[in-house]
PyMOL Python script that loads the backbone (N, CA, C, O; Angstrom):
from pymol import cmd

cmd.read_pdbstr("""\
ATOM      1  N   MET A   1       3.373 -58.845 -61.907  1.00  0.00           N
ATOM      2  CA  MET A   1       3.515 -57.998 -63.087  1.00  0.00           C
ATOM      3  C   MET A   1       5.026 -57.663 -63.151  1.00  0.00           C
ATOM      4  O   MET A   1       5.588 -57.281 -62.125  1.00  0.00           O
ATOM      5  N   ARG A   2       5.743 -57.797 -64.377  1.00  0.00           N
ATOM      6  CA  ARG A   2       6.904 -57.365 -64.434  1.00  0.00           C
ATOM      7  C   ARG A   2       7.263 -56.644 -65.631  1.00  0.00           C
ATOM      8  O   ARG A   2       6.932 -57.124 -66.716  1.00  0.00           O
ATOM      9  N   PHE A   3       7.958 -55.447 -65.572  1.00  0.00           N
ATOM     10  CA  PHE A   3       8.280 -54.459 -66.706  1.00  0.00           C
ATOM     11  C   PHE A   3       9.632 -54.803 -67.015  1.00  0.00           C
ATOM     12  O   PHE A   3      10.519 -54.769 -66.162  1.00  0.00           O
ATOM     13  N   MET A   4       9.841 -55.168 -68.331  1.00  0.00           N
ATOM     14  CA  MET A   4      11.267 -55.255 -68.808  1.00  0.00           C
ATOM     15  C   MET A   4      11.694 -54.373 -69.817  1.00  0.00           C
ATOM     16  O   MET A   4      10.832 -53.840 -70.515  1.00  0.00           O
ATOM     17  N   VAL A   5      12.929 -54.123 -70.016  1.00  0.00           N
ATOM     18  CA  VAL A   5      13.508 -53.257 -71.135  1.00  0.00           C
ATOM     19  C   VAL A   5      14.069 -54.281 -72.131  1.00  0.00           C
ATOM     20  O   VAL A   5      14.733 -55.237 -71.731  1.00  0.00           O
ATOM     21  N   ASN A   6      13.832 -54.103 -73.272  1.00  0.00           N
ATOM     22  CA  ASN A   6      14.316 -54.946 -74.448  1.00  0.00           C
ATOM     23  C   ASN A   6      14.146 -56.359 -74.279  1.00  0.00           C
ATOM     24  O   ASN A   6      14.970 -57.132 -74.769  1.00  0.00           O
ATOM     25  N   GLY A   7      13.076 -56.800 -73.582  1.00  0.00           N
ATOM     26  CA  GLY A   7      12.639 -58.170 -73.409  1.00  0.00           C
ATOM     27  C   GLY A   7      13.558 -59.003 -72.664  1.00  0.00           C
ATOM     28  O   GLY A   7      13.334 -60.212 -72.599  1.00  0.00           O
ATOM     29  N   LEU A   8      14.550 -58.504 -72.105  1.00  0.00           N
ATOM     30  CA  LEU A   8      15.622 -59.289 -71.408  1.00  0.00           C
ATOM     31  C   LEU A   8      15.302 -59.631 -69.926  1.00  0.00           C
ATOM     32  O   LEU A   8      14.839 -58.691 -69.280  1.00  0.00           O
ATOM     33  N   VAL A   9      15.444 -60.639 -69.369  1.00  0.00           N
ATOM     34  CA  VAL A   9      14.962 -60.843 -67.992  1.00  0.00           C
ATOM     35  C   VAL A   9      15.959 -60.219 -66.982  1.00  0.00           C
ATOM     36  O   VAL A   9      15.604 -59.998 -65.825  1.00  0.00           O
ATOM     37  N   GLY A  10      17.185 -59.941 -67.416  1.00  0.00           N
ATOM     38  CA  GLY A  10      18.142 -59.192 -66.691  1.00  0.00           C
ATOM     39  C   GLY A  10      17.699 -57.662 -66.558  1.00  0.00           C
ATOM     40  O   GLY A  10      18.243 -56.935 -65.727  1.00  0.00           O
ATOM     41  N   ASN A  11      16.830 -57.266 -67.288  1.00  0.00           N
ATOM     42  CA  ASN A  11      16.505 -55.770 -67.373  1.00  0.00           C
ATOM     43  C   ASN A  11      15.173 -55.442 -66.777  1.00  0.00           C
ATOM     44  O   ASN A  11      14.604 -54.386 -67.054  1.00  0.00           O
ATOM     45  N   ILE A  12      14.621 -56.410 -65.891  1.00  0.00           N
ATOM     46  CA  ILE A  12      13.528 -56.049 -65.141  1.00  0.00           C
ATOM     47  C   ILE A  12      13.666 -54.674 -64.436  1.00  0.00           C
ATOM     48  O   ILE A  12      14.559 -54.413 -63.630  1.00  0.00           O
ATOM     49  N   ILE A  13      12.663 -53.806 -64.835  1.00  0.00           N
ATOM     50  CA  ILE A  13      12.860 -52.492 -64.210  1.00  0.00           C
ATOM     51  C   ILE A  13      11.779 -52.432 -63.097  1.00  0.00           C
ATOM     52  O   ILE A  13      11.958 -51.523 -62.286  1.00  0.00           O
ATOM     53  N   ASN A  14      10.759 -53.171 -62.910  1.00  0.00           N
ATOM     54  CA  ASN A  14       9.800 -53.110 -61.900  1.00  0.00           C
ATOM     55  C   ASN A  14       8.975 -54.378 -61.845  1.00  0.00           C
ATOM     56  O   ASN A  14       8.511 -54.850 -62.883  1.00  0.00           O
ATOM     57  N   GLU A  15       8.766 -54.979 -60.586  1.00  0.00           N
ATOM     58  CA  GLU A  15       8.136 -56.148 -60.375  1.00  0.00           C
ATOM     59  C   GLU A  15       7.071 -55.844 -59.200  1.00  0.00           C
ATOM     60  O   GLU A  15       7.469 -55.278 -58.182  1.00  0.00           O
ATOM     61  N   ARG A  16       5.813 -56.193 -59.329  1.00  0.00           N
ATOM     62  CA  ARG A  16       4.863 -55.852 -58.374  1.00  0.00           C
ATOM     63  C   ARG A  16       3.734 -56.748 -58.413  1.00  0.00           C
ATOM     64  O   ARG A  16       3.331 -57.117 -59.516  1.00  0.00           O
ATOM     65  N   SER A  17       3.076 -57.214 -57.184  1.00  0.00           N
ATOM     66  CA  SER A  17       1.818 -57.844 -57.099  1.00  0.00           C
ATOM     67  C   SER A  17       0.715 -56.957 -56.750  1.00  0.00           C
ATOM     68  O   SER A  17       0.860 -55.983 -56.010  1.00  0.00           O
ATOM     69  N   PHE A  18      -0.398 -57.304 -57.292  1.00  0.00           N
ATOM     70  CA  PHE A  18      -1.611 -56.381 -56.903  1.00  0.00           C
ATOM     71  C   PHE A  18      -2.647 -57.381 -56.378  1.00  0.00           C
ATOM     72  O   PHE A  18      -2.769 -58.540 -56.774  1.00  0.00           O
ATOM     73  N   ILE A  19      -3.360 -56.785 -55.451  1.00  0.00           N
ATOM     74  CA  ILE A  19      -4.404 -57.477 -54.800  1.00  0.00           C
ATOM     75  C   ILE A  19      -5.861 -57.226 -55.363  1.00  0.00           C
ATOM     76  O   ILE A  19      -6.342 -56.096 -55.283  1.00  0.00           O
ATOM     77  N   THR A  20      -6.543 -58.235 -55.914  1.00  0.00           N
ATOM     78  CA  THR A  20      -7.799 -58.082 -56.558  1.00  0.00           C
ATOM     79  C   THR A  20      -8.675 -57.222 -55.907  1.00  0.00           C
ATOM     80  O   THR A  20      -9.186 -56.294 -56.534  1.00  0.00           O
ATOM     81  N   GLY A  21      -8.955 -57.437 -54.541  1.00  0.00           N
ATOM     82  CA  GLY A  21      -9.800 -56.473 -53.709  1.00  0.00           C
ATOM     83  C   GLY A  21      -9.549 -55.181 -53.696  1.00  0.00           C
ATOM     84  O   GLY A  21     -10.456 -54.365 -53.528  1.00  0.00           O
ATOM     85  N   GLU A  22      -8.283 -54.830 -53.873  1.00  0.00           N
ATOM     86  CA  GLU A  22      -7.773 -53.366 -53.797  1.00  0.00           C
ATOM     87  C   GLU A  22      -7.670 -52.757 -55.113  1.00  0.00           C
ATOM     88  O   GLU A  22      -7.706 -51.528 -55.173  1.00  0.00           O
ATOM     89  N   THR A  23      -7.539 -53.494 -56.259  1.00  0.00           N
ATOM     90  CA  THR A  23      -7.264 -53.051 -57.583  1.00  0.00           C
ATOM     91  C   THR A  23      -8.257 -53.275 -58.493  1.00  0.00           C
ATOM     92  O   THR A  23      -8.535 -54.462 -58.667  1.00  0.00           O
ATOM     93  N   TYR A  24      -8.899 -52.426 -59.153  1.00  0.00           N
ATOM     94  CA  TYR A  24      -9.860 -52.570 -60.241  1.00  0.00           C
ATOM     95  C   TYR A  24      -9.309 -52.831 -61.473  1.00  0.00           C
ATOM     96  O   TYR A  24      -9.711 -53.732 -62.209  1.00  0.00           O
ATOM     97  N   GLY A  25      -8.257 -51.956 -61.771  1.00  0.00           N
ATOM     98  CA  GLY A  25      -7.514 -52.003 -63.188  1.00  0.00           C
ATOM     99  C   GLY A  25      -6.240 -51.375 -63.210  1.00  0.00           C
ATOM    100  O   GLY A  25      -5.981 -50.421 -62.477  1.00  0.00           O
ATOM    101  N   ILE A  26      -5.383 -51.895 -64.068  1.00  0.00           N
ATOM    102  CA  ILE A  26      -4.048 -51.322 -64.196  1.00  0.00           C
ATOM    103  C   ILE A  26      -3.919 -50.807 -65.658  1.00  0.00           C
ATOM    104  O   ILE A  26      -4.292 -51.527 -66.584  1.00  0.00           O
ATOM    105  N   THR A  27      -3.424 -49.637 -65.865  1.00  0.00           N
ATOM    106  CA  THR A  27      -3.114 -48.991 -67.132  1.00  0.00           C
ATOM    107  C   THR A  27      -1.689 -48.889 -67.330  1.00  0.00           C
ATOM    108  O   THR A  27      -0.980 -48.389 -66.456  1.00  0.00           O
ATOM    109  N   ILE A  28      -1.223 -49.321 -68.400  1.00  0.00           N
ATOM    110  CA  ILE A  28       0.149 -49.240 -68.878  1.00  0.00           C
ATOM    111  C   ILE A  28       0.262 -48.286 -69.938  1.00  0.00           C
ATOM    112  O   ILE A  28      -0.369 -48.512 -70.971  1.00  0.00           O
ATOM    113  N   ASN A  29       0.973 -47.244 -69.846  1.00  0.00           N
ATOM    114  CA  ASN A  29       1.340 -46.228 -70.905  1.00  0.00           C
ATOM    115  C   ASN A  29       2.652 -46.304 -71.459  1.00  0.00           C
ATOM    116  O   ASN A  29       3.598 -46.173 -70.683  1.00  0.00           O
ATOM    117  N   THR A  30       2.888 -46.514 -72.788  1.00  0.00           N
ATOM    118  CA  THR A  30       4.076 -46.204 -73.413  1.00  0.00           C
ATOM    119  C   THR A  30       4.002 -45.190 -74.419  1.00  0.00           C
ATOM    120  O   THR A  30       2.915 -44.728 -74.764  1.00  0.00           O
ATOM    121  N   PHE A  31       5.155 -44.792 -74.941  1.00  0.00           N
ATOM    122  CA  PHE A  31       5.225 -43.592 -75.732  1.00  0.00           C
ATOM    123  C   PHE A  31       5.690 -44.057 -77.176  1.00  0.00           C
ATOM    124  O   PHE A  31       5.251 -45.152 -77.528  1.00  0.00           O
ATOM    125  N   SER A  32       6.389 -43.485 -77.925  1.00  0.00           N
ATOM    126  CA  SER A  32       7.014 -43.879 -79.204  1.00  0.00           C
ATOM    127  C   SER A  32       7.918 -45.067 -79.003  1.00  0.00           C
ATOM    128  O   SER A  32       8.447 -45.264 -77.909  1.00  0.00           O
ATOM    129  N   GLY A  33       8.101 -45.836 -80.003  1.00  0.00           N
ATOM    130  CA  GLY A  33       9.028 -46.924 -79.947  1.00  0.00           C
ATOM    131  C   GLY A  33       8.218 -48.251 -80.472  1.00  0.00           C
ATOM    132  O   GLY A  33       7.055 -48.193 -80.871  1.00  0.00           O
ATOM    133  N   ASN A  34       8.916 -49.331 -80.423  1.00  0.00           N
ATOM    134  CA  ASN A  34       8.364 -50.625 -80.762  1.00  0.00           C
ATOM    135  C   ASN A  34       8.172 -51.300 -79.456  1.00  0.00           C
ATOM    136  O   ASN A  34       9.145 -51.813 -78.903  1.00  0.00           O
ATOM    137  N   ASP A  35       6.981 -51.339 -78.915  1.00  0.00           N
ATOM    138  CA  ASP A  35       6.747 -51.797 -77.696  1.00  0.00           C
ATOM    139  C   ASP A  35       6.160 -53.286 -77.919  1.00  0.00           C
ATOM    140  O   ASP A  35       5.533 -53.652 -78.913  1.00  0.00           O
ATOM    141  N   ARG A  36       6.481 -54.046 -76.826  1.00  0.00           N
ATOM    142  CA  ARG A  36       5.936 -55.496 -76.904  1.00  0.00           C
ATOM    143  C   ARG A  36       5.248 -55.686 -75.611  1.00  0.00           C
ATOM    144  O   ARG A  36       5.829 -55.449 -74.551  1.00  0.00           O
ATOM    145  N   PHE A  37       4.050 -56.100 -75.663  1.00  0.00           N
ATOM    146  CA  PHE A  37       3.211 -56.632 -74.523  1.00  0.00           C
ATOM    147  C   PHE A  37       2.856 -58.129 -74.503  1.00  0.00           C
ATOM    148  O   PHE A  37       2.260 -58.704 -75.414  1.00  0.00           O
ATOM    149  N   GLU A  38       3.247 -58.642 -73.470  1.00  0.00           N
ATOM    150  CA  GLU A  38       3.004 -60.256 -73.471  1.00  0.00           C
ATOM    151  C   GLU A  38       2.310 -60.467 -72.124  1.00  0.00           C
ATOM    152  O   GLU A  38       2.846 -60.075 -71.088  1.00  0.00           O
ATOM    153  N   VAL A  39       1.135 -61.077 -72.127  1.00  0.00           N
ATOM    154  CA  VAL A  39       0.493 -61.677 -70.844  1.00  0.00           C
ATOM    155  C   VAL A  39       0.498 -63.264 -71.189  1.00  0.00           C
ATOM    156  O   VAL A  39       0.061 -63.758 -72.228  1.00  0.00           O
ATOM    157  N   SER A  40       1.027 -63.889 -70.205  1.00  0.00           N
ATOM    158  CA  SER A  40       1.142 -65.458 -70.391  1.00  0.00           C
ATOM    159  C   SER A  40      -0.156 -65.967 -70.365  1.00  0.00           C
ATOM    160  O   SER A  40      -1.051 -65.438 -69.706  1.00  0.00           O
ATOM    161  N   GLU A  41      -0.328 -67.101 -71.139  1.00  0.00           N
ATOM    162  CA  GLU A  41      -1.569 -67.760 -71.357  1.00  0.00           C
ATOM    163  C   GLU A  41      -2.094 -68.400 -70.180  1.00  0.00           C
ATOM    164  O   GLU A  41      -3.290 -68.688 -70.138  1.00  0.00           O
ATOM    165  N   ASN A  42      -1.275 -68.668 -69.159  1.00  0.00           N
ATOM    166  CA  ASN A  42      -1.765 -69.272 -67.960  1.00  0.00           C
ATOM    167  C   ASN A  42      -2.075 -68.138 -66.864  1.00  0.00           C
ATOM    168  O   ASN A  42      -2.195 -68.426 -65.673  1.00  0.00           O
ATOM    169  N   THR A  43      -2.178 -67.028 -67.278  1.00  0.00           N
ATOM    170  CA  THR A  43      -2.532 -65.743 -66.339  1.00  0.00           C
ATOM    171  C   THR A  43      -4.036 -65.555 -66.180  1.00  0.00           C
ATOM    172  O   THR A  43      -4.736 -65.340 -67.169  1.00  0.00           O
ATOM    173  N   VAL A  44      -4.529 -65.630 -64.992  1.00  0.00           N
ATOM    174  CA  VAL A  44      -6.030 -65.474 -64.711  1.00  0.00           C
ATOM    175  C   VAL A  44      -6.098 -64.391 -63.556  1.00  0.00           C
ATOM    176  O   VAL A  44      -5.452 -64.423 -62.509  1.00  0.00           O
ATOM    177  N   SER A  45      -6.985 -63.450 -63.942  1.00  0.00           N
ATOM    178  CA  SER A  45      -7.144 -62.273 -62.929  1.00  0.00           C
ATOM    179  C   SER A  45      -8.425 -61.637 -63.204  1.00  0.00           C
ATOM    180  O   SER A  45      -8.924 -61.601 -64.329  1.00  0.00           O
ATOM    181  N   LYS A  46      -8.992 -61.093 -62.067  1.00  0.00           N
ATOM    182  CA  LYS A  46     -10.255 -60.362 -62.193  1.00  0.00           C
ATOM    183  C   LYS A  46      -9.893 -58.764 -62.516  1.00  0.00           C
ATOM    184  O   LYS A  46     -10.709 -57.957 -62.960  1.00  0.00           O
ATOM    185  N   ILE A  47      -8.636 -58.506 -62.232  1.00  0.00           N
ATOM    186  CA  ILE A  47      -8.020 -57.218 -62.517  1.00  0.00           C
ATOM    187  C   ILE A  47      -7.919 -56.767 -63.960  1.00  0.00           C
ATOM    188  O   ILE A  47      -7.146 -57.395 -64.683  1.00  0.00           O
ATOM    189  N   ARG A  48      -8.593 -55.772 -64.458  1.00  0.00           N
ATOM    190  CA  ARG A  48      -8.672 -55.282 -65.856  1.00  0.00           C
ATOM    191  C   ARG A  48      -7.458 -54.646 -66.113  1.00  0.00           C
ATOM    192  O   ARG A  48      -6.943 -53.942 -65.243  1.00  0.00           O
ATOM    193  N   LEU A  49      -6.811 -54.850 -67.474  1.00  0.00           N
ATOM    194  CA  LEU A  49      -5.754 -54.336 -67.979  1.00  0.00           C
ATOM    195  C   LEU A  49      -5.881 -53.436 -69.294  1.00  0.00           C
ATOM    196  O   LEU A  49      -6.368 -53.876 -70.336  1.00  0.00           O
ATOM    197  N   ILE A  50      -5.403 -52.149 -69.147  1.00  0.00           N
ATOM    198  CA  ILE A  50      -5.606 -51.216 -70.323  1.00  0.00           C
ATOM    199  C   ILE A  50      -4.176 -51.032 -70.718  1.00  0.00           C
ATOM    200  O   ILE A  50      -3.359 -50.674 -69.870  1.00  0.00           O
ATOM    201  N   LEU A  51      -3.823 -51.258 -71.965  1.00  0.00           N
ATOM    202  CA  LEU A  51      -2.517 -51.106 -72.612  1.00  0.00           C
ATOM    203  C   LEU A  51      -2.615 -49.936 -73.707  1.00  0.00           C
ATOM    204  O   LEU A  51      -3.275 -50.100 -74.733  1.00  0.00           O
ATOM    205  N   ASN A  52      -1.945 -48.782 -73.442  1.00  0.00           N
ATOM    206  CA  ASN A  52      -1.811 -47.671 -74.324  1.00  0.00           C
ATOM    207  C   ASN A  52      -0.460 -47.680 -75.125  1.00  0.00           C
ATOM    208  O   ASN A  52       0.505 -47.031 -74.722  1.00  0.00           O
ATOM    209  N   GLY A  53      -0.425 -48.323 -76.099  1.00  0.00           N
ATOM    210  CA  GLY A  53       0.807 -48.453 -76.867  1.00  0.00           C
ATOM    211  C   GLY A  53       1.553 -47.330 -77.439  1.00  0.00           C
ATOM    212  O   GLY A  53       2.778 -47.391 -77.543  1.00  0.00           O
ATOM    213  N   GLY A  54       0.881 -46.307 -77.817  1.00  0.00           N
ATOM    214  CA  GLY A  54       1.573 -45.098 -78.416  1.00  0.00           C
ATOM    215  C   GLY A  54       1.925 -45.483 -79.675  1.00  0.00           C
ATOM    216  O   GLY A  54       1.613 -46.598 -80.094  1.00  0.00           O
ATOM    217  N   GLU A  55       2.609 -44.605 -80.408  1.00  0.00           N
ATOM    218  CA  GLU A  55       3.125 -44.682 -81.783  1.00  0.00           C
ATOM    219  C   GLU A  55       4.311 -45.673 -81.887  1.00  0.00           C
ATOM    220  O   GLU A  55       5.123 -45.747 -80.964  1.00  0.00           O
ATOM    221  N   GLY A  56       4.418 -46.419 -82.977  1.00  0.00           N
ATOM    222  CA  GLY A  56       5.476 -47.322 -83.221  1.00  0.00           C
ATOM    223  C   GLY A  56       4.879 -48.637 -83.695  1.00  0.00           C
ATOM    224  O   GLY A  56       3.659 -48.758 -83.811  1.00  0.00           O
ATOM    225  N   ASN A  57       5.812 -49.722 -83.998  1.00  0.00           N
ATOM    226  CA  ASN A  57       5.280 -50.929 -84.319  1.00  0.00           C
ATOM    227  C   ASN A  57       5.146 -51.684 -82.970  1.00  0.00           C
ATOM    228  O   ASN A  57       6.117 -52.208 -82.426  1.00  0.00           O
ATOM    229  N   ASN A  58       3.898 -51.710 -82.463  1.00  0.00           N
ATOM    230  CA  ASN A  58       3.696 -52.475 -81.152  1.00  0.00           C
ATOM    231  C   ASN A  58       3.135 -53.992 -81.456  1.00  0.00           C
ATOM    232  O   ASN A  58       2.411 -54.281 -82.409  1.00  0.00           O
ATOM    233  N   TYR A  59       3.589 -54.849 -80.510  1.00  0.00           N
ATOM    234  CA  TYR A  59       3.262 -56.226 -80.562  1.00  0.00           C
ATOM    235  C   TYR A  59       2.381 -56.550 -79.472  1.00  0.00           C
ATOM    236  O   TYR A  59       2.777 -56.129 -78.385  1.00  0.00           O
ATOM    237  N   TYR A  60       1.372 -57.138 -79.465  1.00  0.00           N
ATOM    238  CA  TYR A  60       0.510 -57.723 -78.312  1.00  0.00           C
ATOM    239  C   TYR A  60       0.333 -59.144 -78.360  1.00  0.00           C
ATOM    240  O   TYR A  60      -0.187 -59.625 -79.367  1.00  0.00           O
ATOM    241  N   GLN A  61       0.685 -59.872 -77.432  1.00  0.00           N
ATOM    242  CA  GLN A  61       0.306 -61.317 -77.289  1.00  0.00           C
ATOM    243  C   GLN A  61      -0.241 -61.502 -75.953  1.00  0.00           C
ATOM    244  O   GLN A  61       0.384 -61.575 -74.895  1.00  0.00           O
ATOM    245  N   LEU A  62      -1.740 -61.580 -76.187  1.00  0.00           N
ATOM    246  CA  LEU A  62      -2.777 -61.438 -74.971  1.00  0.00           C
ATOM    247  C   LEU A  62      -3.528 -62.782 -74.839  1.00  0.00           C
ATOM    248  O   LEU A  62      -4.753 -62.747 -74.727  1.00  0.00           O
ATOM    249  N   ALA A  63      -2.922 -63.880 -74.844  1.00  0.00           N
ATOM    250  CA  ALA A  63      -3.573 -65.140 -74.588  1.00  0.00           C
ATOM    251  C   ALA A  63      -3.786 -65.641 -73.184  1.00  0.00           C
ATOM    252  O   ALA A  63      -3.193 -66.620 -72.731  1.00  0.00           O
ATOM    253  N   SER A  64      -4.695 -64.894 -72.495  1.00  0.00           N
ATOM    254  CA  SER A  64      -4.817 -65.113 -71.052  1.00  0.00           C
ATOM    255  C   SER A  64      -6.236 -64.924 -70.558  1.00  0.00           C
ATOM    256  O   SER A  64      -7.050 -64.427 -71.336  1.00  0.00           O
ATOM    257  N   GLY A  65      -6.587 -65.255 -69.406  1.00  0.00           N
ATOM    258  CA  GLY A  65      -7.832 -64.999 -68.646  1.00  0.00           C
ATOM    259  C   GLY A  65      -7.929 -63.587 -68.115  1.00  0.00           C
ATOM    260  O   GLY A  65      -8.702 -63.392 -67.178  1.00  0.00           O
ATOM    261  N   VAL A  66      -7.296 -62.673 -68.563  1.00  0.00           N
ATOM    262  CA  VAL A  66      -7.311 -61.282 -68.130  1.00  0.00           C
ATOM    263  C   VAL A  66      -8.092 -60.342 -69.179  1.00  0.00           C
ATOM    264  O   VAL A  66      -7.743 -60.222 -70.354  1.00  0.00           O
ATOM    265  N   LYS A  67      -9.289 -59.637 -68.548  1.00  0.00           N
ATOM    266  CA  LYS A  67      -9.856 -58.596 -69.448  1.00  0.00           C
ATOM    267  C   LYS A  67      -8.873 -57.585 -69.702  1.00  0.00           C
ATOM    268  O   LYS A  67      -8.332 -56.975 -68.779  1.00  0.00           O
ATOM    269  N   THR A  68      -8.555 -57.329 -71.196  1.00  0.00           N
ATOM    270  CA  THR A  68      -7.612 -56.340 -71.688  1.00  0.00           C
ATOM    271  C   THR A  68      -8.315 -55.550 -72.763  1.00  0.00           C
ATOM    272  O   THR A  68      -9.026 -56.041 -73.640  1.00  0.00           O
ATOM    273  N   LYS A  69      -8.021 -54.198 -72.589  1.00  0.00           N
ATOM    274  CA  LYS A  69      -8.341 -53.336 -73.619  1.00  0.00           C
ATOM    275  C   LYS A  69      -7.044 -52.636 -74.237  1.00  0.00           C
ATOM    276  O   LYS A  69      -6.193 -52.125 -73.509  1.00  0.00           O
ATOM    277  N   VAL A  70      -6.961 -52.646 -75.509  1.00  0.00           N
ATOM    278  CA  VAL A  70      -5.667 -52.009 -76.107  1.00  0.00           C
ATOM    279  C   VAL A  70      -6.175 -50.837 -76.805  1.00  0.00           C
ATOM    280  O   VAL A  70      -7.142 -50.902 -77.564  1.00  0.00           O
ATOM    281  N   LYS A  71      -5.484 -49.683 -76.537  1.00  0.00           N
ATOM    282  CA  LYS A  71      -5.607 -48.411 -77.097  1.00  0.00           C
ATOM    283  C   LYS A  71      -4.187 -48.105 -77.848  1.00  0.00           C
ATOM    284  O   LYS A  71      -3.200 -47.807 -77.175  1.00  0.00           O
ATOM    285  N   ASP A  72      -4.138 -48.179 -79.056  1.00  0.00           N
ATOM    286  CA  ASP A  72      -2.898 -47.934 -79.848  1.00  0.00           C
ATOM    287  C   ASP A  72      -3.077 -46.816 -80.765  1.00  0.00           C
ATOM    288  O   ASP A  72      -4.106 -46.637 -81.415  1.00  0.00           O
ATOM    289  N   ALA A  73      -1.967 -46.014 -80.800  1.00  0.00           N
ATOM    290  CA  ALA A  73      -2.123 -44.706 -81.795  1.00  0.00           C
ATOM    291  C   ALA A  73      -2.088 -45.090 -83.258  1.00  0.00           C
ATOM    292  O   ALA A  73      -2.412 -44.257 -84.104  1.00  0.00           O
ATOM    293  N   SER A  74      -1.725 -46.263 -83.581  1.00  0.00           N
ATOM    294  CA  SER A  74      -1.854 -46.715 -85.132  1.00  0.00           C
ATOM    295  C   SER A  74      -2.238 -48.115 -85.153  1.00  0.00           C
ATOM    296  O   SER A  74      -1.386 -48.949 -84.848  1.00  0.00           O
ATOM    297  N   TYR A  75      -3.383 -48.473 -85.466  1.00  0.00           N
ATOM    298  CA  TYR A  75      -3.869 -49.743 -85.610  1.00  0.00           C
ATOM    299  C   TYR A  75      -3.086 -50.448 -86.804  1.00  0.00           C
ATOM    300  O   TYR A  75      -2.904 -51.664 -86.768  1.00  0.00           O
ATOM    301  N   LYS A  76      -2.697 -49.792 -87.697  1.00  0.00           N
ATOM    302  CA  LYS A  76      -2.193 -50.457 -88.976  1.00  0.00           C
ATOM    303  C   LYS A  76      -0.652 -50.982 -88.566  1.00  0.00           C
ATOM    304  O   LYS A  76      -0.099 -51.763 -89.341  1.00  0.00           O
ATOM    305  N   THR A  77      -0.063 -50.616 -87.526  1.00  0.00           N
ATOM    306  CA  THR A  77       1.175 -51.087 -87.044  1.00  0.00           C
ATOM    307  C   THR A  77       1.079 -52.071 -85.798  1.00  0.00           C
ATOM    308  O   THR A  77       2.111 -52.511 -85.291  1.00  0.00           O
ATOM    309  N   THR A  78      -0.142 -52.396 -85.330  1.00  0.00           N
ATOM    310  CA  THR A  78      -0.328 -53.175 -84.262  1.00  0.00           C
ATOM    311  C   THR A  78      -0.588 -54.688 -84.565  1.00  0.00           C
ATOM    312  O   THR A  78      -1.421 -55.050 -85.396  1.00  0.00           O
ATOM    313  N   ASN A  79       0.098 -55.450 -83.912  1.00  0.00           N
ATOM    314  CA  ASN A  79      -0.055 -56.965 -84.069  1.00  0.00           C
ATOM    315  C   ASN A  79      -0.725 -57.561 -82.738  1.00  0.00           C
ATOM    316  O   ASN A  79      -0.161 -57.484 -81.647  1.00  0.00           O
ATOM    317  N   LEU A  80      -1.899 -58.125 -82.913  1.00  0.00           N
ATOM    318  CA  LEU A  80      -2.554 -58.818 -81.812  1.00  0.00           C
ATOM    319  C   LEU A  80      -2.513 -60.278 -81.997  1.00  0.00           C
ATOM    320  O   LEU A  80      -2.741 -60.838 -83.069  1.00  0.00           O
ATOM    321  N   ARG A  81      -2.165 -60.948 -80.729  1.00  0.00           N
ATOM    322  CA  ARG A  81      -2.165 -62.480 -80.948  1.00  0.00           C
ATOM    323  C   ARG A  81      -2.816 -63.039 -79.791  1.00  0.00           C
ATOM    324  O   ARG A  81      -2.960 -64.258 -79.693  1.00  0.00           O
TER     325      ARG A  81
END
""", "prot")
cmd.dss("prot")
cmd.show_as("cartoon", "prot")
cmd.util.cbc("prot")
cmd.orient("prot")
């Protein structure tokens, strides 16, 4: 899992691997702003992912084999792909 600022590879702020037997789920919370969540289509995992987008124009590209739940403050500005 990688966390980037402004979508630039040079701005990775955290990179970590999780072990399926030790991790049931991962929750990512963001706040206001225009957030972008992308899960690569070749990603497969039994670890569940919960994305809390907060307010703002959020974009979600979730074409993968990961069970994902999206909790967004305003569905009218949420883009799911």
